[in-house]
C-alpha positions as CSV (number, residue, x, y, z in Angstrom):
1,M,0.0,0.0,0.0
2,L,2.8,2.4,0.9
3,K,4.7,1.7,-2.3
4,R,1.5,2.3,-4.3
5,L,1.0,5.6,-2.4
6,R,4.5,6.7,-3.2
7,I,4.1,5.9,-6.9
8,Q,0.8,7.8,-7.0
9,F,2.4,10.8,-5.3
10,I,5.3,10.8,-7.8
11,A,3.0,10.3,-10.7
12,I,0.8,13.3,-9.7
13,I,3.9,15.5,-9.2
14,M,5.4,14.6,-12.5
15,A,2.1,15.0,-14.3
16,L,1.6,18.5,-12.8
17,L,5.2,19.5,-13.6
18,T,4.9,18.1,-17.2
19,L,1.8,20.2,-17.7
20,L,3.4,23.2,-16.2
21,L,6.6,22.9,-18.3
22,G,4.6,22.2,-21.4
23,S,2.5,25.3,-20.8
24,V,5.6,27.4,-20.3
25,I,7.3,26.1,-23.4
26,G,4.2,26.6,-25.4
27,L,3.8,30.2,-24.2
28,I,7.5,30.9,-25.0
29,Y,7.2,29.4,-28.4
30,H,3.9,31.3,-29.1
31,F,5.1,34.7,-28.1
32,T,8.5,34.3,-29.8
33,R,6.7,33.4,-33.1
34,Q,4.4,36.3,-32.7
35,S,7.3,38.6,-32.2
36,L,9.1,37.2,-35.3
37,V,5.9,37.5,-37.4
38,K,5.4,41.1,-36.2
39,E,9.0,41.9,-37.1
40,S,8.7,40.6,-40.6
41,R,5.3,42.3,-41.2
42,D,6.8,45.6,-39.9
43,M,9.6,45.1,-42.4
44,M,7.2,44.5,-45.2
45,D,5.2,47.6,-44.3
46,S,8.5,49.5,-44.4
47,L,9.4,48.1,-47.8
48,A,6.0,48.8,-49.2
49,A,6.1,52.5,-48.0
50,S,9.5,53.0,-49.6
51,P,9.9,54.5,-53.1
52,F,10.1,51.7,-55.7
53,Q,13.5,52.6,-57.1
54,L,16.4,50.2,-57.4
55,A,19.0,52.8,-56.8
56,R,17.6,54.0,-53.5
57,L,16.2,50.7,-52.2
58,D,19.1,49.9,-49.9
59,E,19.0,53.4,-48.4
60,A,15.3,53.3,-47.9
61,T,15.2,49.8,-46.3
62,N,18.2,50.0,-43.9
63,R,16.1,48.2,-41.3
64,V,15.6,45.2,-43.5
65,N,17.3,42.1,-42.1
66,L,15.4,39.2,-43.9
67,P,15.6,38.1,-47.6
68,Y,12.8,39.7,-49.5
69,C,11.5,40.6,-52.9
70,M,8.9,43.1,-54.2
71,L,6.7,43.0,-57.2
72,Q,4.5,45.7,-58.6
73,V,1.7,44.5,-60.9
74,N,-1.1,46.2,-62.7
75,K,-4.8,45.5,-62.4
76,Y,-4.4,42.7,-65.0
77,G,-1.7,40.9,-63.0
78,E,1.2,41.9,-65.3
79,I,4.5,42.6,-63.6
80,L,5.5,46.2,-64.0
81,A,8.6,46.2,-61.8
82,T,10.6,44.0,-59.4
83,N,13.0,44.6,-56.6
84,G,15.0,42.5,-54.1
85,G,18.6,41.6,-53.7
86,Y,18.2,38.0,-52.4
87,Y,16.2,36.4,-55.1
88,D,16.7,35.7,-58.8
89,L,13.9,37.8,-60.2
90,S,14.6,36.8,-63.8
91,D,12.6,33.6,-63.5
92,E,9.3,35.0,-64.8
93,D,7.4,31.6,-64.3
94,F,8.3,31.6,-60.6
95,L,7.2,35.2,-60.2
96,Q,3.9,34.4,-62.0
97,E,3.3,31.4,-59.7
98,L,3.8,33.7,-56.7
99,I,1.3,36.2,-58.1
100,A,-1.2,33.4,-58.7
101,V,-0.9,32.0,-55.2
102,T,-1.4,35.4,-53.6
103,Y,-4.3,36.3,-55.9
104,S,-6.0,33.0,-55.1
105,S,-6.6,34.2,-51.6
106,T,-8.9,36.9,-50.5
107,D,-6.6,37.8,-47.5
108,M,-4.2,40.6,-47.9
109,Q,-1.6,38.8,-45.9
110,G,-0.6,35.1,-45.8
111,E,2.1,32.5,-46.2
112,I,3.3,30.2,-49.0
113,P,4.7,27.2,-47.1
114,Q,6.1,25.4,-50.2
115,Y,8.5,28.4,-50.8
116,H,8.9,29.4,-47.1
117,L,7.6,32.9,-47.9
118,R,5.3,35.3,-46.2
119,Y,3.5,37.9,-48.3
120,S,1.6,41.2,-48.0
121,R,-0.5,42.9,-50.6
122,Y,-0.8,46.6,-50.8
123,L,-3.4,48.3,-53.1
124,L,-2.2,51.0,-55.5
125,Q,-4.2,53.2,-57.9
126,N,-3.3,51.1,-61.0
127,G,-2.6,47.8,-59.4
128,Q,-0.9,46.2,-56.3
129,R,2.5,46.0,-54.7
130,L,3.4,42.5,-53.5
131,V,6.1,42.1,-50.8
132,F,7.5,38.7,-50.0
133,V,9.8,37.9,-47.1
134,D,11.7,34.6,-46.6
135,T,10.8,32.7,-43.4
136,T,13.6,30.1,-43.4
137,S,15.6,31.8,-40.7
138,E,12.5,32.4,-38.7
139,Q,11.6,28.7,-38.8
140,A,15.1,27.8,-38.0
141,T,15.0,30.1,-35.0
142,L,11.7,28.6,-33.8
143,H,13.0,25.0,-34.3
144,A,16.2,25.7,-32.4
145,L,14.1,27.4,-29.6
146,L,11.7,24.4,-29.5
147,R,14.6,21.9,-29.5
148,S,16.5,23.7,-26.7
149,S,13.3,24.1,-24.6
150,L,12.5,20.4,-24.9
151,L,16.0,19.5,-23.9
152,L,15.9,21.8,-20.9
153,G,12.4,20.6,-20.0
154,A,13.5,17.0,-20.2
155,A,16.5,17.8,-17.9
156,A,14.2,19.7,-15.5
157,L,11.8,16.7,-15.4
158,L,14.7,14.3,-14.6
159,L,15.8,16.7,-11.8
160,F,12.3,17.0,-10.5
161,F,11.8,13.3,-10.7
162,G,14.8,12.8,-8.3
163,V,13.4,15.5,-6.1
164,S,10.0,14.0,-6.1
165,L,11.4,10.6,-5.0
166,L,12.9,12.3,-2.0
167,L,9.7,14.3,-1.4
168,A,7.6,11.1,-1.7
169,R,9.7,9.4,1.0
170,W,9.5,12.4,3.2
171,T,5.8,12.9,2.7
172,V,4.8,9.3,3.1
173,R,7.0,8.8,6.2
174,P,4.4,9.9,8.7
175,V,1.8,7.6,7.0
176,E,4.3,4.8,7.0
177,S,5.1,5.3,10.6
178,A,1.4,5.4,11.5
179,W,0.8,2.2,9.4
180,R,3.6,0.4,11.2
181,Q,2.4,1.5,14.6
182,Q,-1.1,0.3,13.7
183,K,0.2,-3.1,12.6
184,Q,2.3,-3.3,15.7
185,F,-0.7,-2.3,17.8
186,V,-2.9,-5.0,16.3
187,A,-0.1,-7.6,16.8
188,D,0.4,-6.6,20.4
189,A,-3.3,-6.5,21.2
190,S,-3.7,-9.9,19.6
191,H,-0.9,-11.3,21.6
192,E,-2.4,-9.8,24.9
193,L,-5.8,-11.4,24.1
194,K,-4.4,-14.7,23.0
195,T,-3.4,-15.9,26.5
196,P,-6.7,-15.3,28.2
197,L,-8.6,-16.7,25.2
198,T,-6.5,-19.9,25.3
199,V,-7.2,-20.3,29.1
200,I,-10.9,-19.7,28.5
201,L,-11.1,-22.2,25.7
202,T,-9.1,-24.8,27.6
203,N,-11.2,-24.4,30.8
204,T,-14.4,-24.6,28.8
205,E,-13.3,-28.0,27.3
206,L,-12.4,-29.2,30.8
207,L,-15.8,-28.2,32.1
208,Q,-17.4,-30.5,29.5
209,S,-15.3,-33.5,30.5
210,P,-16.8,-36.0,33.0
211,D,-13.4,-36.8,34.5
212,Y,-13.5,-33.9,37.0
213,D,-15.6,-33.3,40.1
214,E,-17.6,-30.2,41.0
215,A,-14.8,-28.6,43.0
216,Q,-12.4,-28.9,40.1
217,K,-15.0,-27.6,37.7
218,Q,-15.5,-24.6,40.0
219,Q,-11.8,-23.8,39.7
220,F,-12.2,-23.9,35.9
221,T,-15.1,-21.6,36.1
222,D,-13.2,-19.2,38.3
223,G,-10.3,-19.3,35.9
224,I,-12.7,-18.4,33.0
225,R,-14.1,-15.5,35.0
226,T,-10.6,-14.2,35.9
227,M,-9.5,-14.3,32.3
228,A,-12.7,-12.7,31.1
229,Q,-12.2,-9.8,33.6
230,Q,-8.6,-9.4,32.4
231,M,-9.8,-9.2,28.8
232,R,-12.4,-6.6,29.8
233,A,-9.8,-4.6,31.6
234,L,-7.6,-4.7,28.5
235,V,-10.4,-3.6,26.2
236,E,-11.2,-0.7,28.6
237,R,-7.6,0.4,28.5
238,L,-7.6,0.2,24.7
239,L,-10.7,2.4,24.6
240,E,-9.1,4.8,27.0
241,L,-6.0,5.0,24.7
242,A,-8.3,5.6,21.7
243,R,-10.2,8.4,23.5
244,A,-6.9,10.0,24.6
245,E,-5.4,9.9,21.1
246,N,-8.7,11.4,19.7
247,A,-9.1,14.1,22.3
248,R,-11.4,17.0,21.6
249,P,-9.9,20.0,20.0
250,Q,-8.2,22.7,22.0
251,A,-11.1,25.1,21.3
252,A,-13.4,22.9,23.4
253,F,-11.0,22.9,26.4
254,A,-12.1,24.6,29.6
255,P,-10.1,26.1,32.4
256,V,-8.9,23.4,34.9
257,C,-7.2,24.0,38.2
258,L,-4.4,21.4,37.9
259,S,-3.5,22.0,41.5
260,E,-6.9,20.7,42.7
261,V,-6.8,17.8,40.3
262,A,-3.3,16.7,41.5
263,E,-4.4,17.0,45.2
264,T,-7.6,15.0,44.6
265,S,-5.8,12.2,42.7
266,A,-3.1,12.1,45.4
267,L,-5.8,11.7,48.1
268,L,-7.4,8.8,46.2
269,F,-4.1,6.9,45.9
270,E,-2.8,7.6,49.4
271,A,-4.4,4.4,50.9
272,A,-3.4,2.2,47.9
273,L,0.2,3.3,48.2
274,Y,0.1,2.8,52.0
275,E,-1.0,-0.8,51.4
276,R,2.2,-1.3,49.3
277,G,4.3,0.1,52.1
278,L,4.9,3.4,50.3
279,T,4.7,6.9,51.7
280,L,3.2,9.7,49.5
281,E,4.6,13.2,49.8
282,T,3.0,16.0,47.9
283,Q,4.2,19.5,47.1
284,V,1.6,21.3,45.1
285,E,1.7,25.0,44.3
286,P,-1.9,26.4,44.5
287,E,-4.0,28.0,41.8
288,L,-2.1,26.6,38.8
289,T,-4.7,26.7,36.0
290,V,-4.5,25.1,32.5
291,S,-6.8,24.8,29.6
292,G,-7.9,21.2,29.1
293,D,-10.1,18.3,29.9
294,E,-10.4,17.9,33.6
295,R,-11.2,14.1,33.4
296,Q,-8.2,13.4,31.2
297,L,-5.9,15.5,33.4
298,G,-7.0,13.6,36.4
299,Q,-6.5,10.4,34.6
300,L,-2.9,11.5,33.7
301,V,-2.0,12.1,37.4
302,E,-3.7,8.8,38.4
303,I,-1.7,6.9,35.8
304,L,1.6,8.2,37.1
305,L,0.6,7.4,40.7
306,D,-0.6,3.9,39.7
307,N,2.7,3.3,37.9
308,A,4.6,4.2,41.0
309,R,2.3,1.9,43.1
310,K,3.2,-1.0,40.7
311,Y,6.9,-0.5,40.2
312,A,8.2,1.4,43.3
313,S,10.5,-0.8,45.4
314,G,9.7,1.0,48.6
315,G,10.3,4.3,50.4
316,T,8.7,7.5,49.4
317,V,6.7,8.6,46.4
318,R,7.0,12.3,45.7
319,L,4.4,14.2,43.7
320,Q,5.3,17.8,42.9
321,L,3.5,20.5,40.9
322,Q,5.0,24.0,40.5
323,R,5.2,26.9,38.1
324,S,8.0,26.6,35.5
325,G,8.7,30.0,34.0
326,R,5.9,32.4,33.1
327,H,3.8,30.3,30.8
328,S,4.1,26.7,31.9
329,C,3.8,24.4,34.9
330,H,5.9,21.3,35.8
331,L,4.4,18.1,37.3
332,S,6.8,15.4,38.5
333,L,6.4,12.1,40.2
334,E,9.5,10.4,41.7
335,N,9.8,6.9,43.2
336,E,12.5,4.5,44.2
337,G,12.9,1.5,41.8
338,P,15.1,-0.5,39.5
339,A,17.2,1.7,37.2
340,L,15.9,2.1,33.7
341,S,18.3,1.8,30.8
342,P,18.4,4.6,28.1
343,Q,16.6,2.3,25.7
344,Q,13.9,1.6,28.2
345,L,13.5,5.4,28.8
346,Q,13.0,5.8,25.1
347,E,10.5,3.0,24.7
348,I,8.6,3.2,28.0
349,F,5.8,5.4,26.5
350,K,5.1,2.9,23.6
351,R,2.1,0.7,23.7
352,F,2.4,-2.6,25.5
353,T,5.8,-1.7,26.8
354,R,6.6,-2.8,30.4
355,A,9.8,-2.3,32.4
356,D,9.0,-5.6,34.1
357,P,7.4,-8.2,31.7
358,A,6.2,-10.3,34.7
359,R,3.7,-7.5,35.5
360,T,1.4,-8.9,32.8
361,R,0.1,-11.4,35.3
362,S,-0.8,-8.7,37.8
363,G,-3.1,-6.9,35.3
364,S,-0.6,-4.5,33.8
365,F,-0.9,-4.3,30.0
366,G,1.8,-1.6,29.3
367,L,-0.8,0.9,28.1
368,G,-0.9,3.4,31.0
369,L,2.1,5.5,30.0
370,A,1.0,5.4,26.3
371,I,-2.3,6.9,27.5
372,A,-0.5,9.4,29.6
373,Q,1.6,10.5,26.6
374,A,-1.5,10.8,24.4
375,I,-3.2,13.0,27.0
376,V,-0.1,15.3,27.4
377,Q,0.2,15.6,23.6
378,A,-3.5,16.5,23.3
379,H,-2.8,19.3,25.8
380,H,0.2,20.5,23.9
381,G,2.6,19.5,26.6
382,K,5.7,17.3,27.0
383,I,6.3,14.2,29.0
384,W,9.6,12.3,29.6
385,A,11.3,10.0,32.1
386,E,14.6,10.1,34.0
387,S,16.4,7.4,36.0
388,R,19.3,8.3,38.3
389,D,20.6,7.5,41.8
390,G,18.1,4.7,42.3
391,C,15.1,6.9,41.5
392,N,12.8,7.0,38.5
393,T,11.1,10.3,37.8
394,F,8.4,11.1,35.3
395,H,8.1,14.7,34.2
396,V,5.2,16.5,32.6
397,E,5.2,20.1,31.4
398,L,1.9,21.8,30.4
399,P,1.2,25.3,29.3
400,L,-0.7,27.5,31.7
401,R,-3.7,29.5,30.7
402,T,-2.7,32.7,29.0
403,G,-4.1,36.2,29.8
404,R,-5.7,36.2,26.3
405,E,-7.7,33.0,27.1
406,K,-8.8,34.5,30.4
407,H,-9.9,37.7,28.7
408,Q,-11.9,35.7,26.1
409,E,-13.6,33.8,28.8
410,T,-14.5,37.0,30.7
411,S,-15.9,38.5,27.5
412,E,-18.0,35.5,26.7
413,K,-19.4,35.5,30.3
414,G,-20.2,39.2,29.8
415,I,-22.1,38.5,26.6
């Protein structure tokens, strides 16, 4: 699919460029030809306006730069005089053929392609004056222009083809990344669902066997219930991740006191942390307000606290929220635990990633931090992790509400 998408992208670009270059070359050719035709017609007008005298012709037509000839004929078509230094005007049959061709048309101007001539007819009192100009050099100029333009156009298309290959790779890269993530997500979700499904199917078959007593069948039933609950928990986490990644737009955000959200979440988790032998310390700066979704921001803090509950090795869990500069606030959660490698710190926010793979059995699917990252990104913030001196710390930076947003809210309330 991605290869076909790249090919289509390149084909569209090349088609547009070919159309553009063809149009440019066509316009250049058209205007150049019009200019040459105008120049030759101006020359013929100049010749026609000059006195028809051989001795003074060169003086009178000092602007002439194309081969030409002039014929003056009476009203019966008989040649009265000729002039022109570039043609043999002694061939009367040739001259009569030129006269016949020009008289066969009702137009006063035209071309004779078989002789590469352009003509103009000028009416006189007793006949007409016919001026012929050779178009060989004009056609040679146009052919050279067309040939050069086509060569340059072909070279430009080759160059743009190479550029379009690079652009196609660069443009399709986000789609390719999303496609790979989707495939990996489906594979990981299938893997997570495979184990409980296998247990459920196995226990269902055992329930149908007459070789087991009621107590054993009750164990099989309990196993099915446990695996079903685990599957339901996984589906719920997947739905939470989908909602976080498709959060409502920023325009729909409302003012949220992040200080109150952090304190409420900490209060909810204090007992759960105490059961694990952990002490919770909070340091929350009051009245820090952001624009966002209150439910999702509460979920963000709860995910970080729950992660500490699962992975902290003991001691104290420290939750801090404070202003960072003029326009942002900084939320951090620190707990003691096994050191995380640089690779783990890079991959810890990916879906189905666990620092301890054994945690799968305790209901951890490796989705919590992926949900946290999606929530932070939806709120135009940053999230990262650090591991040093036996402590693992998660950092979140979110933009505070600006004065402009507060003013807009006040104006809307006034309305």
